[in-house]
DRENKOLMI-291100 format. One line per 3 residues: for each residue x, y, z of C-alpha. Coordinates in steps of 0.25 Angstrom, whole numbers, plus 5000, padded with zeros to 4 digits. Example, Ala and Ser with C-alpha at 12.3 -4.5 7.8 and 13.67 -1.06 7.14 Angstrom:
residues 2
5049,4982,5031 | 5055,4996,5029
END
This chain:
residues 355
4920,5001,4917 | 4931,4996,4927 | 4938,5005,4935
4950,5006,4923 | 4941,5011,4914 | 4934,5022,4921
4945,5027,4927 | 4957,5027,4917 | 4954,5039,4913
4957,5047,4925 | 4971,5040,4924 | 4973,5043,4908
4969,5059,4913 | 4979,5058,4923 | 4990,5053,4913
4989,5040,4919 | 4987,5028,4910 | 4980,5017,4918
4977,5002,4911 | 4968,4993,4916 | 4971,4984,4929
4968,4970,4936 | 4967,4975,4952 | 4964,4963,4957
4977,4955,4950 | 4985,4968,4948 | 4987,4966,4935
4987,4976,4922 | 4974,4972,4914 | 4980,4974,4900
4993,4971,4894 | 5002,4985,4891 | 4998,4993,4904
5013,4996,4903 | 5010,5005,4891 | 4998,5009,4896
4993,5026,4891 | 4981,5034,4888 | 4976,5028,4876
4977,5013,4882 | 4970,5015,4894 | 4958,5020,4888
4960,5008,4878 | 4959,4999,4890 | 4948,5008,4897
4939,5005,4884 | 4942,4991,4885 | 4929,4982,4891
4941,4973,4895 | 4950,4983,4902 | 4938,4994,4907
4934,4985,4917 | 4946,4985,4926 | 4946,4989,4937
4961,4994,4939 | 4969,5005,4934 | 4984,5003,4932
4996,5014,4929 | 5009,5011,4925 | 5017,5016,4937
5031,5023,4933 | 5032,5031,4921 | 5020,5030,4916
5013,5035,4925 | 5023,5043,4933 | 5019,5037,4946
5027,5027,4956 | 5018,5020,4965 | 5022,5015,4979
5012,5003,4982 | 5010,5000,4996 | 5007,4985,4997
5001,4985,5013 | 4988,4991,5017 | 4989,5004,5028
4992,5017,5029 | 5004,5015,5037 | 5009,5010,5025
5004,5020,5015 | 5010,5030,5026 | 5024,5024,5026
5024,5024,5009 | 5021,5039,5010 | 5032,5042,5020
5042,5033,5012 | 5039,5037,4998 | 5033,5050,5000
5019,5059,5000 | 5010,5056,4987 | 4997,5062,4983
4993,5048,4979 | 4990,5037,4988 | 4981,5025,4984
4973,5013,4990 | 4973,5002,4984 | 4962,4991,4984
4968,4984,4994 | 4971,4995,5003 | 4986,4996,5000
4992,5010,4995 | 4999,5015,4984 | 5007,5029,4981
5008,5036,4969 | 5021,5044,4968 | 5028,5051,4954
5037,5042,4947 | 5053,5045,4947 | 5057,5033,4940
5054,5023,4952 | 5053,5008,4948 | 5046,4996,4953
5048,4991,4967 | 5041,4980,4973 | 5044,4983,4991
5055,4991,4989 | 5057,4993,5003 | 5055,4980,5013
5046,4988,5025 | 5035,4993,5016 | 5026,4985,5008
5027,4995,4995 | 5031,4993,4981 | 5036,5004,4970
5028,5006,4959 | 5036,5014,4949 | 5031,5005,4937
5023,4995,4933 | 5008,4996,4938 | 4998,5001,4948
4984,5000,4951 | 4978,5013,4952 | 4965,5019,4960
4953,5016,4957 | 4957,5003,4954 | 4947,4992,4961
4949,4978,4967 | 4936,4973,4966 | 4941,4960,4973
4943,4972,4986 | 4931,4981,4983 | 4943,4992,4983
4947,5001,4973 | 4961,5009,4973 | 4960,5023,4977
4967,5035,4979 | 4970,5037,4995 | 4976,5051,4992
4976,5059,4979 | 4971,5055,4964 | 4977,5056,4949
4977,5070,4949 | 4988,5069,4959 | 4998,5061,4950
5003,5071,4943 | 5007,5075,4958 | 5013,5064,4963
5027,5066,4971 | 5039,5058,4969 | 5044,5047,4978
5056,5053,4986 | 5070,5049,4981 | 5075,5038,4991
5062,5033,4994 | 5063,5020,4986 | 5073,5012,4986
5072,5001,4976 | 5079,4987,4979 | 5086,4977,4969
5074,4969,4964 | 5071,4962,4952 | 5061,4970,4944
5049,4964,4941 | 5049,4970,4928 | 5061,4962,4922
5056,4947,4927 | 5055,4939,4915 | 5043,4931,4913
5049,4917,4915 | 5056,4924,4929 | 5041,4928,4934
5036,4920,4944 | 5050,4917,4949 | 5053,4932,4948
5039,4935,4957 | 5039,4924,4966 | 5054,4926,4972
5050,4941,4973 | 5037,4934,4981 | 5048,4927,4990
5054,4942,4992 | 5043,4951,4996 | 5036,4942,5004
5042,4945,5018 | 5037,4960,5014 | 5022,4954,5012
5013,4954,5024 | 5004,4942,5016 | 5002,4935,5002
4995,4945,4998 | 5002,4955,5000 | 5015,4947,4993
5004,4944,4981 | 5003,4958,4978 | 5018,4962,4980
5022,4952,4969 | 5009,4956,4960 | 5017,4969,4960
5030,4966,4958 | 5027,4958,4946 | 5017,4967,4940
5029,4973,4933 | 5032,4959,4926 | 5033,4960,4910
5025,4950,4909 | 5015,4948,4922 | 5012,4936,4929
4998,4933,4932 | 4992,4934,4946 | 4991,4920,4950
5006,4918,4949 | 5009,4932,4956 | 5003,4927,4966
5007,4914,4968 | 5021,4919,4966 | 5018,4927,4980
5009,4915,4987 | 5020,4905,4984 | 5031,4915,4991
5023,4920,5002 | 5022,4904,5004 | 5035,4904,5006
5035,4917,5017 | 5025,4914,5025 | 5031,4899,5026
5044,4904,5031 | 5051,4899,5017 | 5054,4911,5010
5070,4913,5010 | 5068,4924,5000 | 5062,4933,5009
5067,4928,5023 | 5067,4943,5028 | 5054,4944,5032
5051,4938,5047 | 5041,4927,5045 | 5027,4933,5050
5020,4920,5060 | 5006,4922,5063 | 5008,4927,5077
5014,4939,5072 | 5001,4941,5063 | 4993,4941,5073
5001,4951,5081 | 4999,4960,5069 | 4985,4958,5069
4983,4962,5084 | 4995,4969,5085 | 4985,4983,5087
4977,4976,5096 | 4985,4969,5107 | 4974,4964,5116
4969,4957,5105 | 4982,4952,5104 | 4986,4946,5118
4971,4942,5118 | 4972,4933,5106 | 4986,4928,5112
4977,4924,5123 | 4966,4916,5115 | 4977,4910,5108
4985,4905,5120 | 4971,4901,5127 | 4965,4894,5115
4972,4892,5103 | 4968,4877,5103 | 4954,4879,5105
4943,4880,5095 | 4935,4892,5104 | 4936,4900,5115
4930,4909,5126 | 4932,4923,5127 | 4926,4929,5139
4931,4943,5141 | 4926,4946,5156 | 4933,4932,5159
4945,4933,5154 | 4947,4947,5159 | 4942,4944,5173
4952,4932,5174 | 4963,4941,5168 | 4965,4934,5154
4969,4943,5149 | 4969,4955,5159 | 4960,4965,5154
4948,4970,5154 | 4936,4963,5147 | 4934,4973,5136
4949,4974,5132 | 4946,4958,5129 | 4934,4958,5122
4940,4970,5115 | 4952,4963,5112 | 4942,4949,5107
4936,4956,5099 | 4948,4962,5091 | 4952,4947,5089
4940,4945,5085 | 4938,4956,5074 | 4952,4954,5069
4949,4939,5067 | 4959,4932,5078 | 4948,4925,5085
4933,4922,5081 | 4920,4923,5088 | 4914,4909,5089
4903,4912,5101 | 4899,4927,5105 | 4899,4931,5118
4884,4929,5124 | 4882,4937,5135 | 4867,4932,5139
4874,4919,5140 | 4887,4923,5146 | 4895,4916,5137
4908,4922,5131 | 4912,4920,5117 | 4920,4910,5109
4929,4912,5102 | 4941,4904,5092 | 4955,4909,5087
4954,4913,5072 | 4965,4905,5064 | 4975,4916,5059
4980,4916,5045 | 4996,4912,5044 | 5005,4919,5036
5006,4913,5021 | 4994,4906,5025 | 4985,4896,5035
4983,4898,5049 | 4983,4893,5063 | 4976,4895,5074
4986,4892,5086 | 4999,4895,5094 | 5005,4882,5088
5003,4885,5074 | 5009,4899,5075 | 5021,4891,5081
5022,4882,5070 | 5020,4892,5058 | 5032,4903,5066
5041,4891,5065 | 5037,4887,5050 | 5040,4902,5048
5053,4903,5054
END
């Protein structure tokens, strides 16, 4: 049996009707999931076709009495910010990809994707969510309760009045079959300015269009999102002009912002060696020459950070016996939206194209 058949009884015992879900595609595995009840849940669990499902879905809103705050970013800082804005709750969830969900008592909230431009958060007051202990075999991880459990569903608080200021936007549930692709593409173009990469946009798009009365295939959702991201990353997104375009220099700074010495050393290597296939790093000689003016061990430590984070590659290890220093090369870095660069000229070219 899969996760669904093993745990559907636990949900039924807590008055939550669960249905099987394809966790990788984030789609219900059955038709009529909106009308799930205890009888249907158990019938699906008896079917060999659905019992093996590794995902449990529950309907948000009035049927379950739950509204979910879906934090679509990894990190405890985002979870803490969501708790600060929407209030304490006994149930918080870690998704298979390391993101967070918070459950509250439904109080008439609807479904809103990214209601605030400063937070990667969706409010799910209808549609469905994937619940613990659903599993993603492709990620080798499961949805888990960070805090609380199903016993706490009966004691969920409501979101404080005023915490949700829903923007005016077309509800996905009103989009008709002939309008789905065009509506989703335009939504992705507007949403792209709030996403850090194409995978985040694909995930947000899947959440928004999951409320379509006639769902799109996963490939179509990904196609719309990737098309919109191509416009965004190349600076041609005239629907999402409010988001500043990021250069790869910005991304390098973000990748080393907590290691300022490694960042400074990387910039020196770019200046000196950007057109060389490989170059030597001799910490003692560099320290003696004052380039940079640091002790040998600080240079070694900064070098090791650059290796660990993939900014430089070790071509040949240092050999003390032969008194040979190590040989290294700059690692080509990914450009936003795809592609790579390996020298400053390409950074300038990309920045100009994105302006």
